C-alpha positions as CSV (number, residue, x, y, z in Angstrom):
1,M,34.3,16.2,13.1
2,S,32.4,14.4,10.4
3,G,29.8,15.5,7.9
4,T,28.1,14.9,4.6
5,S,27.5,17.2,1.6
6,E,24.6,18.3,-0.5
7,G,24.2,20.5,-3.5
8,S,25.1,24.1,-3.5
9,T,22.6,26.5,-1.9
10,P,22.8,30.3,-1.6
11,A,25.1,31.6,1.1
12,A,24.2,34.1,3.8
13,D,25.6,37.6,3.3
14,L,28.5,38.7,5.5
15,D,27.5,41.1,8.2
16,R,29.6,44.2,7.8
17,S,27.8,46.4,10.3
18,A,30.9,46.7,12.6
19,V,33.0,48.3,9.8
20,T,32.8,52.1,9.6
21,E,33.9,54.5,6.9
22,S,36.9,55.6,9.0
23,D,38.3,52.1,9.0
24,I,38.8,52.2,5.3
25,H,41.6,53.9,3.4
26,G,42.6,53.9,-0.2
27,T,45.6,52.3,-2.0
28,E,47.5,53.5,-5.0
29,S,45.2,51.6,-7.2
30,G,42.2,53.2,-5.6
31,A,40.8,49.9,-4.2
32,P,39.6,50.2,-0.6
33,V,41.2,48.0,2.1
34,L,40.5,47.6,5.8
35,R,42.9,49.0,8.4
36,P,44.3,46.2,10.6
37,A,42.6,47.5,13.7
38,A,39.3,48.0,12.0
39,Y,39.6,44.5,10.5
40,R,40.2,42.9,13.9
41,S,37.3,44.8,15.4
42,A,34.9,43.9,12.6
43,F,36.1,40.3,12.4
44,A,35.7,39.7,16.1
45,A,32.3,41.4,16.4
46,A,30.7,39.8,13.3
47,P,27.8,37.5,14.2
48,L,28.6,35.3,11.2
49,A,31.2,32.6,12.0
50,M,34.4,33.3,10.0
51,A,38.0,32.3,9.8
52,V,41.0,33.2,7.8
53,V,42.7,30.2,6.1
54,D,46.2,30.2,4.7
55,G,47.4,28.7,1.5
56,E,48.1,25.4,3.1
57,G,44.5,25.1,4.3
58,R,45.1,25.8,8.0
59,I,43.1,28.3,10.0
60,V,45.3,31.2,11.1
61,D,42.5,33.3,12.7
62,A,38.9,32.7,13.6
63,N,36.3,34.7,15.4
64,D,34.4,33.5,18.5
65,A,31.3,32.9,16.5
66,L,33.0,30.0,14.6
67,G,34.2,28.3,17.7
68,A,30.8,28.6,19.3
69,L,29.0,27.3,16.2
70,L,31.2,24.3,15.8
71,G,31.4,23.5,19.5
72,V,35.2,24.0,19.7
73,A,35.3,27.3,21.6
74,D,37.4,25.8,24.3
75,A,40.1,24.2,22.1
76,G,39.8,27.0,19.5
77,P,39.8,26.4,15.8
78,A,43.1,28.3,15.1
79,G,45.8,26.0,13.7
80,R,43.4,23.3,12.7
81,V,43.0,22.1,9.1
82,A,39.8,23.7,7.8
83,A,38.9,20.9,5.5
84,E,38.8,18.4,8.4
85,L,36.9,20.8,10.6
86,L,34.2,21.4,7.9
87,D,34.3,18.0,6.1
88,L,35.4,19.5,2.8
89,A,37.5,16.6,1.7
90,S,34.9,13.8,1.8
91,D,33.2,14.9,-1.4
92,P,35.6,14.9,-4.4
93,R,33.9,17.8,-6.3
94,T,33.9,20.0,-3.2
95,W,37.5,19.0,-2.3
96,H,38.7,19.9,-5.8
97,A,36.9,23.2,-5.8
98,Y,38.2,24.1,-2.4
99,R,41.8,23.5,-3.4
100,E,41.3,25.6,-6.5
101,V,40.2,28.5,-4.4
102,L,43.3,28.1,-2.2
103,R,45.6,28.1,-5.2
104,G,43.9,31.2,-6.6
105,R,42.4,29.4,-9.6
106,Q,38.8,29.7,-8.6
107,A,37.1,32.8,-7.3
108,K,34.7,31.2,-4.8
109,L,33.3,28.1,-3.3
110,R,29.9,27.7,-1.7
111,C,28.6,24.4,-0.5
112,T,26.3,22.9,2.2
113,R,27.6,20.3,4.6
114,R,25.9,18.3,7.4
115,L,28.3,18.5,10.3
116,K,28.4,16.3,13.4
117,L,29.4,18.3,16.4
118,P,31.5,17.0,19.4
119,D,28.4,16.9,21.7
120,G,26.7,14.5,19.3
121,R,24.4,17.1,17.7
122,S,24.3,17.7,13.9
123,L,23.8,20.9,12.0
124,W,23.5,21.9,8.4
125,A,26.1,24.5,7.6
126,Q,26.5,26.6,4.5
127,V,30.2,27.2,3.9
128,T,31.6,30.0,1.7
129,V,35.3,30.3,0.8
130,S,36.7,33.3,-1.1
131,P,40.0,35.1,-1.6
132,F,40.8,37.6,1.2
133,D,43.3,40.5,1.4
134,G,43.7,41.0,5.1
135,G,47.4,41.1,5.5
136,T,48.1,37.3,5.1
137,P,49.4,36.6,1.5
138,G,47.4,33.9,-0.3
139,A,44.8,33.7,2.5
140,V,41.1,33.0,2.0
141,L,38.2,34.0,4.1
142,L,36.0,31.2,5.2
143,S,32.4,31.8,6.6
144,V,30.0,29.4,8.0
145,A,26.2,29.9,8.5
146,D,23.9,27.6,10.4
147,V,21.0,26.8,7.9
148,S,19.6,23.9,9.9
149,A,16.2,25.6,10.5
150,H,16.0,26.4,6.8
151,R,16.8,22.9,5.9
152,D,14.3,21.5,8.4
153,L,11.6,23.7,6.9
154,Q,12.6,22.6,3.4
155,A,12.4,19.0,4.5
156,R,8.9,19.5,6.0
157,L,7.7,21.2,2.8
158,R,9.2,18.5,0.6
159,H,7.5,15.8,2.7
160,L,4.2,17.5,2.3
161,Q,4.8,18.0,-1.4
162,M,5.9,14.4,-1.9
163,H,3.3,12.6,0.2
164,D,-0.4,11.9,-0.3
165,P,-2.5,13.7,2.4
166,V,-5.2,11.0,2.5
167,T,-3.0,7.9,3.0
168,R,0.3,9.6,4.0
169,L,2.0,7.4,1.4
170,P,4.6,8.6,-1.1
171,N,2.8,10.2,-4.0
172,R,3.3,9.9,-7.8
173,T,6.1,12.5,-7.8
174,L,8.2,10.7,-5.2
175,F,7.4,7.3,-6.6
176,F,8.8,8.3,-10.0
177,E,11.8,9.9,-8.4
178,R,12.5,6.5,-6.7
179,V,12.0,4.6,-9.9
180,S,14.2,6.9,-11.9
181,A,16.9,6.6,-9.3
182,A,16.7,2.8,-9.2
183,L,17.2,2.7,-13.0
184,E,20.3,4.8,-13.0
185,T,23.2,2.8,-14.3
186,E,25.6,3.3,-11.4
187,V,22.8,2.2,-9.0
188,Y,21.8,-1.1,-10.5
189,E,25.3,-2.0,-11.5
190,Q,26.2,-1.9,-7.9
191,S,23.2,-3.9,-6.7
192,G,23.0,-7.6,-6.1
193,T,20.7,-8.5,-8.9
194,G,20.4,-5.5,-11.3
195,R,16.6,-6.1,-11.5
196,I,13.5,-4.2,-10.7
197,G,9.9,-5.2,-10.0
198,L,6.6,-3.4,-9.7
199,C,3.1,-4.4,-8.5
200,Y,0.6,-1.8,-9.9
201,L,-2.9,-2.2,-8.5
202,D,-6.3,-0.7,-8.8
203,L,-9.2,-1.3,-6.5
204,D,-12.2,-3.1,-8.1
205,G,-15.4,-1.2,-7.8
206,F,-14.1,1.7,-5.8
207,K,-16.2,4.3,-7.7
208,A,-19.3,2.6,-6.3
209,V,-18.1,3.3,-2.8
210,N,-17.7,7.0,-3.5
211,D,-21.0,7.2,-5.3
212,T,-23.1,5.4,-2.7
213,L,-21.3,6.2,0.6
214,G,-19.6,9.5,-0.2
215,H,-16.0,10.6,-0.6
216,R,-15.4,10.7,3.2
217,V,-15.9,6.9,3.5
218,G,-14.0,6.5,0.2
219,D,-11.0,8.4,1.7
220,L,-11.2,6.2,4.9
221,L,-11.2,3.1,2.7
222,L,-8.1,4.3,0.8
223,A,-6.3,5.0,4.1
224,A,-7.2,1.5,5.4
225,V,-6.0,-0.1,2.1
226,A,-2.7,1.9,2.4
227,D,-2.2,0.5,5.9
228,R,-2.7,-3.1,4.7
229,L,-0.3,-2.6,1.7
230,T,2.3,-1.1,4.1
231,E,2.0,-4.2,6.3
232,C,2.5,-6.4,3.3
233,A,5.6,-4.5,2.2
234,E,7.1,-4.6,5.7
235,E,6.5,-8.3,5.9
236,A,8.0,-8.9,2.5
237,G,11.1,-6.8,3.5
238,R,11.9,-8.8,6.6
239,T,13.8,-11.4,4.7
240,R,15.1,-9.0,2.0
241,P,17.7,-6.2,2.0
242,S,15.1,-3.5,1.5
243,V,11.4,-2.9,2.1
244,P,9.3,-2.4,-1.1
245,L,8.1,1.2,-1.5
246,V,4.4,1.6,-1.3
247,A,2.9,4.7,-3.0
248,R,-0.5,6.1,-4.0
249,L,-0.4,7.2,-7.6
250,G,-3.8,8.8,-7.6
251,G,-7.4,7.9,-7.3
252,D,-7.6,4.2,-6.2
253,E,-4.3,3.3,-7.8
254,F,-1.3,2.1,-5.7
255,A,2.1,0.7,-6.5
256,L,4.7,-1.4,-4.7
257,L,8.2,-0.9,-6.0
258,V,10.7,-3.6,-5.5
259,E,14.3,-2.5,-6.0
260,D,17.0,-5.1,-6.6
261,S,14.3,-7.8,-7.0
262,T,15.2,-11.5,-7.2
263,G,12.8,-12.5,-9.9
264,T,9.2,-13.0,-10.8
265,E,8.6,-15.4,-7.9
266,Q,9.3,-12.6,-5.4
267,L,6.8,-10.3,-7.2
268,A,4.2,-13.1,-7.4
269,D,4.5,-13.7,-3.7
270,L,4.1,-10.0,-3.0
271,A,1.0,-9.8,-5.2
272,E,-0.5,-12.8,-3.6
273,S,0.0,-11.4,-0.2
274,V,-1.7,-8.2,-1.2
275,L,-4.8,-10.0,-2.6
276,K,-5.0,-12.0,0.6
277,A,-4.6,-9.0,2.8
278,L,-7.5,-7.2,1.1
279,Q,-9.8,-10.2,1.4
280,A,-10.7,-9.4,5.0
281,P,-13.7,-7.0,5.3
282,I,-12.9,-3.4,6.4
283,D,-15.2,-1.7,9.0
284,L,-15.5,2.0,8.4
285,A,-17.9,4.6,9.8
286,G,-20.5,1.9,10.5
287,H,-20.1,0.2,7.2
288,R,-18.5,-3.2,6.5
289,L,-16.8,-3.1,3.1
290,N,-15.4,-5.9,1.0
291,V,-12.7,-4.8,-1.4
292,S,-10.6,-6.5,-4.0
293,A,-7.9,-5.4,-6.4
294,S,-6.5,-6.1,-9.8
295,I,-2.7,-6.2,-10.0
296,G,-0.4,-5.8,-12.9
297,V,3.0,-7.4,-12.2
298,V,6.2,-6.5,-14.0
299,E,9.7,-7.8,-13.3
300,R,12.7,-7.3,-15.5
301,H,16.4,-6.3,-15.8
302,A,17.0,-2.6,-14.9
303,A,19.4,-2.3,-17.8
304,G,17.6,-0.9,-20.8
305,T,14.4,-0.1,-18.8
306,T,13.0,3.4,-18.4
307,A,10.5,4.6,-15.9
308,T,8.1,5.3,-18.7
309,G,8.5,1.9,-20.2
310,L,8.1,0.2,-16.8
311,M,4.9,2.0,-16.1
312,Q,3.5,1.4,-19.5
313,A,4.1,-2.3,-19.1
314,A,2.5,-2.2,-15.6
315,D,-0.5,-0.3,-16.9
316,T,-1.0,-2.7,-19.7
317,T,-0.7,-5.7,-17.4
318,L,-3.2,-4.1,-14.9
319,Y,-5.6,-3.8,-17.8
320,W,-5.2,-7.5,-18.6
321,A,-6.0,-8.4,-15.0
322,K,-9.2,-6.3,-15.2
323,V,-10.2,-7.9,-18.5
324,D,-9.4,-11.4,-17.2
325,G,-11.9,-11.1,-14.4
326,K,-10.5,-8.8,-11.7
327,D,-9.5,-9.8,-8.1
328,R,-6.3,-11.3,-9.5
329,W,-2.7,-10.5,-10.5
330,T,-1.4,-10.9,-14.0
331,L,2.3,-11.1,-15.1
332,F,3.5,-9.0,-18.0
333,D,3.7,-11.1,-21.1
334,P,5.9,-9.7,-23.9
335,E,4.2,-11.8,-26.6
336,R,0.7,-10.6,-25.5
337,N,2.0,-7.1,-25.4
338,A,3.4,-7.3,-28.8
339,H,0.1,-8.6,-30.2
340,L,-1.7,-5.7,-28.4
341,M,0.8,-3.1,-29.8
342,T,0.3,-4.6,-33.3
343,R,-3.5,-4.4,-32.8
344,Q,-3.3,-0.8,-31.8
345,A,-1.1,0.0,-34.7
346,L,-3.6,-1.6,-37.1
347,A,-6.5,0.2,-35.5
348,S,-4.9,3.6,-35.8
349,T,-4.2,3.2,-39.5
350,L,-7.3,1.4,-40.7
351,R,-9.3,4.3,-41.9
352,P,-6.4,6.0,-43.7
353,A,-5.6,2.6,-45.3
354,I,-9.1,2.5,-46.9
355,E,-8.5,5.9,-48.3
356,R,-5.1,4.9,-49.6
357,G,-6.4,1.8,-51.3
358,E,-4.3,-0.7,-49.4
359,F,-7.0,-3.4,-49.5
360,R,-7.6,-6.1,-52.2
361,L,-10.0,-9.0,-52.8
362,D,-9.3,-12.6,-53.3
363,Y,-12.0,-15.1,-54.4
364,Q,-12.6,-18.6,-53.3
365,P,-14.6,-20.9,-55.6
366,L,-18.0,-22.3,-54.6
367,V,-18.4,-25.6,-56.5
368,G,-21.5,-27.6,-57.3
369,M,-21.3,-30.9,-55.4
370,S,-23.3,-32.8,-58.1
371,D,-21.3,-31.8,-61.1
372,G,-18.1,-30.2,-59.8
373,R,-18.7,-27.0,-61.8
374,L,-17.8,-23.6,-60.6
375,R,-21.1,-21.9,-59.5
376,G,-19.9,-18.8,-57.7
377,V,-17.1,-17.2,-55.5
378,E,-16.8,-15.8,-52.1
379,A,-15.0,-12.4,-51.9
380,L,-12.4,-12.3,-49.1
381,V,-10.7,-9.0,-48.3
382,R,-7.0,-8.7,-47.6
383,W,-5.0,-5.8,-46.2
384,D,-1.7,-5.2,-48.0
385,H,-0.2,-3.5,-45.0
386,P,3.1,-1.5,-45.7
387,R,4.6,-2.7,-42.4
388,F,3.0,-6.0,-41.6
389,G,2.6,-7.4,-45.1
390,L,-0.5,-9.2,-46.4
391,L,-3.0,-9.6,-43.6
392,P,-6.0,-12.0,-43.7
393,P,-9.4,-10.6,-42.6
394,N,-9.4,-12.1,-39.1
395,R,-6.5,-9.7,-38.3
396,F,-8.5,-6.5,-38.9
397,V,-12.2,-7.0,-39.5
398,A,-13.0,-7.1,-35.8
399,L,-11.1,-3.8,-35.4
400,A,-13.1,-2.3,-38.2
401,E,-16.3,-3.3,-36.6
402,E,-15.2,-1.8,-33.3
403,D,-14.3,1.7,-34.7
404,G,-17.0,1.8,-37.4
405,S,-14.6,1.7,-40.3
406,I,-16.3,-1.5,-41.4
407,V,-18.9,0.7,-43.1
408,P,-16.7,2.3,-45.7
409,L,-14.6,-0.9,-45.9
410,G,-17.7,-3.0,-46.5
411,R,-19.0,-0.6,-49.1
412,W,-15.7,-0.8,-51.0
413,V,-15.7,-4.6,-50.8
414,L,-19.3,-4.8,-52.0
415,A,-18.6,-2.4,-55.0
416,T,-15.4,-4.1,-56.0
417,A,-16.8,-7.6,-55.8
418,C,-19.9,-6.7,-57.9
419,R,-17.7,-4.9,-60.4
420,Q,-15.5,-8.0,-60.7
421,A,-18.4,-10.4,-61.1
422,R,-19.9,-8.2,-63.8
423,Q,-16.4,-8.2,-65.5
424,W,-16.3,-12.0,-65.5
425,Q,-19.7,-12.2,-67.0
426,T,-18.7,-9.7,-69.8
427,D,-15.5,-11.6,-70.5
428,N,-17.2,-15.0,-70.6
429,P,-20.6,-14.5,-72.3
430,D,-21.0,-18.1,-73.2
431,D,-20.6,-19.5,-69.7
432,P,-23.2,-19.4,-67.0
433,P,-22.6,-16.2,-64.9
434,L,-21.0,-16.6,-61.5
435,F,-22.6,-15.2,-58.4
436,V,-20.5,-13.5,-55.9
437,S,-20.9,-13.9,-52.1
438,V,-19.9,-10.9,-49.9
439,N,-19.7,-10.9,-46.1
440,V,-21.7,-8.3,-44.3
441,A,-21.3,-7.2,-40.6
442,V,-24.3,-6.3,-38.6
443,R,-22.9,-2.9,-37.9
444,Q,-23.1,-2.2,-41.7
445,V,-26.9,-2.7,-41.3
446,W,-27.2,-0.5,-38.3
447,D,-24.8,2.3,-39.2
448,S,-25.5,2.7,-42.9
449,D,-28.3,2.3,-45.4
450,L,-27.3,-1.1,-46.7
451,V,-30.3,-1.5,-48.9
452,A,-29.6,1.8,-50.7
453,D,-25.9,1.0,-51.0
454,V,-26.6,-2.4,-52.6
455,A,-29.2,-0.9,-55.0
456,E,-26.8,1.9,-56.0
457,I,-23.9,-0.5,-56.5
458,L,-25.9,-3.0,-58.5
459,A,-27.2,-0.1,-60.7
460,E,-23.6,1.2,-61.2
461,T,-22.0,-2.1,-62.0
462,G,-24.9,-3.6,-64.0
463,L,-24.8,-6.9,-62.0
464,A,-28.1,-8.7,-61.7
465,P,-29.4,-8.9,-58.1
466,H,-29.6,-12.7,-58.1
467,L,-25.9,-12.8,-58.8
468,L,-25.1,-11.2,-55.5
469,Q,-25.3,-13.1,-52.2
470,L,-24.8,-11.5,-48.8
471,E,-23.4,-13.6,-45.9
472,L,-24.2,-12.8,-42.3
473,T,-23.2,-14.9,-39.3
474,E,-25.8,-17.1,-37.6
475,S,-25.7,-15.2,-34.3
476,A,-26.3,-11.9,-36.2
477,V,-29.2,-13.2,-38.3
478,M,-30.9,-15.2,-35.6
479,G,-31.0,-12.2,-33.3
480,S,-32.2,-9.8,-36.1
481,A,-35.3,-7.7,-35.3
482,G,-36.5,-4.3,-36.2
483,R,-34.2,-2.5,-38.7
484,P,-31.8,-5.4,-39.5
485,L,-34.7,-7.8,-40.3
486,Q,-36.4,-5.1,-42.4
487,A,-33.2,-4.6,-44.3
488,L,-32.7,-8.3,-45.0
489,Q,-36.3,-8.6,-46.2
490,A,-35.9,-5.6,-48.5
491,L,-32.7,-7.1,-50.0
492,S,-34.4,-10.4,-50.4
493,D,-37.3,-8.8,-52.2
494,M,-34.8,-7.0,-54.4
495,G,-33.6,-10.5,-55.5
496,V,-30.4,-10.6,-53.5
497,G,-29.5,-13.9,-51.9
498,I,-29.1,-14.0,-48.1
499,A,-26.8,-16.7,-46.6
500,I,-26.2,-17.6,-43.0
501,D,-22.5,-18.2,-42.4
502,D,-21.0,-20.6,-39.9
503,F,-24.4,-22.3,-39.4
504,G,-24.5,-24.7,-36.5
505,T,-22.2,-22.8,-34.2
506,G,-24.7,-20.4,-32.7
507,Y,-28.0,-20.7,-30.7
508,S,-30.4,-21.5,-33.5
509,N,-34.1,-20.9,-33.2
510,L,-35.2,-23.2,-35.9
511,A,-38.8,-21.9,-35.8
512,Y,-37.5,-18.4,-36.3
513,L,-35.3,-19.6,-39.2
514,S,-38.4,-20.5,-41.3
515,R,-39.5,-16.8,-41.1
516,L,-36.2,-15.2,-42.1
517,P,-35.6,-14.2,-45.7
518,V,-32.7,-16.6,-46.0
519,S,-31.9,-18.7,-49.1
520,V,-28.6,-20.4,-48.2
521,L,-27.1,-22.1,-45.1
522,K,-23.3,-22.4,-45.0
523,L,-22.3,-25.3,-42.7
524,D,-19.5,-24.5,-40.3
525,G,-16.2,-26.2,-41.1
526,S,-16.2,-28.0,-37.7
527,F,-18.9,-30.4,-38.9
528,V,-17.0,-31.2,-42.2
529,R,-13.8,-32.0,-40.3
530,G,-15.4,-35.1,-38.9
531,F,-15.4,-36.4,-42.5
532,Q,-11.7,-35.7,-42.9
533,Y,-10.0,-39.0,-42.5
534,E,-9.6,-41.6,-45.2
535,G,-7.4,-44.5,-46.1
536,A,-5.2,-45.6,-43.1
537,G,-6.4,-42.7,-41.0
538,A,-9.0,-42.8,-38.2
539,P,-12.5,-43.5,-39.3
540,P,-15.0,-40.6,-39.6
541,N,-17.2,-39.7,-36.7
542,P,-20.6,-41.2,-37.4
543,A,-22.3,-38.5,-35.2
544,D,-21.0,-35.7,-37.4
545,Q,-22.5,-37.3,-40.5
546,V,-25.8,-37.7,-38.7
547,V,-25.9,-34.1,-37.6
548,V,-24.9,-32.8,-41.0
549,E,-27.4,-35.0,-42.8
550,A,-30.2,-33.7,-40.5
551,M,-29.3,-30.1,-41.1
552,I,-29.2,-30.6,-44.9
553,A,-32.6,-32.3,-44.8
554,L,-34.0,-29.5,-42.6
555,A,-32.7,-26.8,-45.0
556,H,-34.1,-28.6,-48.0
557,R,-37.5,-28.9,-46.3
558,L,-37.4,-25.1,-45.8
559,G,-36.5,-24.5,-49.4
560,L,-32.9,-23.6,-48.7
561,T,-29.7,-24.7,-50.3
562,V,-26.6,-25.8,-48.3
563,T,-22.9,-25.0,-48.8
564,A,-20.3,-26.9,-46.9
565,E,-17.2,-25.0,-45.8
566,C,-13.6,-26.4,-45.4
567,V,-13.9,-29.3,-47.8
568,E,-10.3,-30.5,-48.0
569,T,-10.4,-34.2,-49.2
570,S,-12.2,-36.1,-51.9
571,A,-13.6,-38.4,-49.2
572,Q,-15.3,-35.5,-47.5
573,A,-16.7,-34.3,-50.9
574,T,-18.0,-37.8,-51.6
575,R,-19.8,-38.1,-48.3
576,L,-21.3,-34.6,-48.5
577,R,-22.5,-35.3,-52.0
578,S,-24.1,-38.6,-50.9
579,I,-26.2,-36.8,-48.2
580,G,-27.4,-34.1,-50.5
581,C,-25.1,-31.1,-49.9
582,D,-25.5,-28.6,-52.7
583,T,-22.3,-26.6,-52.8
584,G,-18.8,-27.1,-51.5
585,Q,-16.0,-24.6,-50.7
586,G,-12.5,-25.4,-49.5
587,W,-9.0,-26.2,-50.4
588,L,-9.9,-29.4,-52.3
589,Y,-11.2,-27.0,-55.0
590,S,-9.1,-24.0,-54.6
591,R,-7.6,-21.6,-52.0
592,P,-8.7,-18.0,-52.2
593,V,-7.0,-16.6,-55.3
594,P,-6.7,-13.3,-57.2
595,P,-9.5,-12.5,-59.8
596,D,-7.3,-13.5,-62.8
597,R,-7.1,-17.1,-61.5
598,I,-10.9,-17.3,-61.3
599,S,-10.9,-16.3,-65.0
600,E,-8.7,-19.3,-65.8
601,L,-11.1,-21.6,-63.9
602,L,-14.2,-20.4,-65.8
603,G,-15.4,-22.9,-68.4
604,T,-13.6,-26.0,-66.9
605,E,-15.5,-29.1,-65.9
606,S,-14.2,-28.9,-62.3
607,G,-12.5,-26.3,-60.2
608,T,-10.0,-29.0,-59.1
609,E,-8.2,-29.0,-62.5
610,S,-6.2,-25.9,-61.9
611,G,-7.2,-24.7,-58.4
612,T,-6.7,-27.7,-56.1
613,A,-4.3,-26.9,-53.2
614,S,-1.3,-29.2,-53.0
615,G,-1.3,-31.3,-49.9
616,S,-3.8,-31.3,-47.0
617,A,-4.2,-28.1,-45.0
618,S,-5.2,-27.9,-41.3
619,G,-8.9,-27.2,-40.8
620,S,-8.1,-24.3,-38.4
621,E,-5.9,-22.6,-41.0
622,T,-8.5,-23.0,-43.7
623,Y,-11.2,-21.7,-41.4
624,A,-9.0,-18.6,-40.6
625,V,-8.4,-17.9,-44.2
626,G,-12.0,-18.4,-45.2
627,N,-13.5,-16.0,-42.7
628,P,-13.7,-12.2,-43.3
């Protein structure tokens, strides 16, 4: 007889109804024992299958109920090895505990075994073994109860608990059980690849189906999708050792788990098959529905992976698939994920960093093209992050705009820059005062009273309004209407200069430009790069010079001055000067530097004397440094 084991479960109580008080007598110690005749009567009549087993593990006596239960009534269980009859030796833990009871070192053993009977049937049996004083020295009493019905009920209840009622697929609980089991060390070390894969998908636009056609049709759609996913899994499993597990994790989210995966190609093929299977329309309740899905694909070594980590990676990758356009699958990218994690870490600490004073300003000179003298500076904010080091503005300003912290950060930048400009003026009374240019985000105009902030800061610092210039991007200024336009006009009336940054990269309405309160155009560095080559290098692009010359002429006709960004070589400066550009900014003159370096540059004939960068820098790097 063969069988399997499972964890311990409560044993049934012994039926002692056949034993009467007259069958019991006392011993010298006062402990009651059964008289032999009473013992035999109770033992034989008990409905619970029982046997007495000697110290060697052989059955010396058994009641009829045991033979009937195990299907050995004709041969009789007496004389047989109990461990073989009840499959107690196949499980090392059970076998050890059973021998300890036989040796008198353990009080009791209770276990559940799945036994295969001689007629081919199987039953779940609860086996209890305990010491017994019935006239046989060292004997133990063994009882066996049929718990098959109870087990079947448990199995049915577990199935209901672990499966989704709409799709009949494994639910989130069972899915995570399977994932956790697959990631156990002894499991993946014994597998062929030691890898695991997951396709995590979400239906595109499913909410619209529920909202327009009702939840009944939505449930039917989920069931139809589940059938197609199951077909994909079965097809994928035909040439593999195992079939991927398909589960519904909730809502319109499904997962296909591939244990012992062979690599990303296998997961990619599975994801492609799912997208293809969902392309065909689904006819439900008189409606023809088209459905698509976004799929996040993760495939990796099981070693060092946790269920939580696997799902986080899958969820992140699913989000990428949605952002990238939906109806597609996207493979997990560790570098992209690291960038995302860094971005989240920065976003979560941005506001506290402002309060802790972790930001500082560097200043990049703005030099007159005609005479090479220092005219002003652009204030550029840096974040001295305690973990990531010194961060340029393109690493965090967009985050600040998203969560609104750009308002307090922008106010701090404005106040610090104005205070510094006033300090330079005080320290160098004989030199023409420098103006300071500060970048402003549109959200600062909408979410704060920028006009009042500027007026208050100018009053506090004592800086003259004409020595402050505010820079806004072309797309922000050209689309200004209502409150933003009113704010810009009020600032211009106050005497503050307004500059359009990165001019030439947006969708300029030139007629609208003439009605804006703008005083300066800053040409985007992409135009200046066409002037970059000199000497043995490739010749400059004539078209770039024509475009720049036209923009400068237009600006001058409108009464505006022009600043060229990203000036890196003397050849560029010469060409820009020849076509009338007013001011230059770039590494030819100086990189962004701390305020004390600007103090050193004041009073010199040209900013190149102490501030010129050594060597030529790439335009893209200069552009990244120069943008807030």
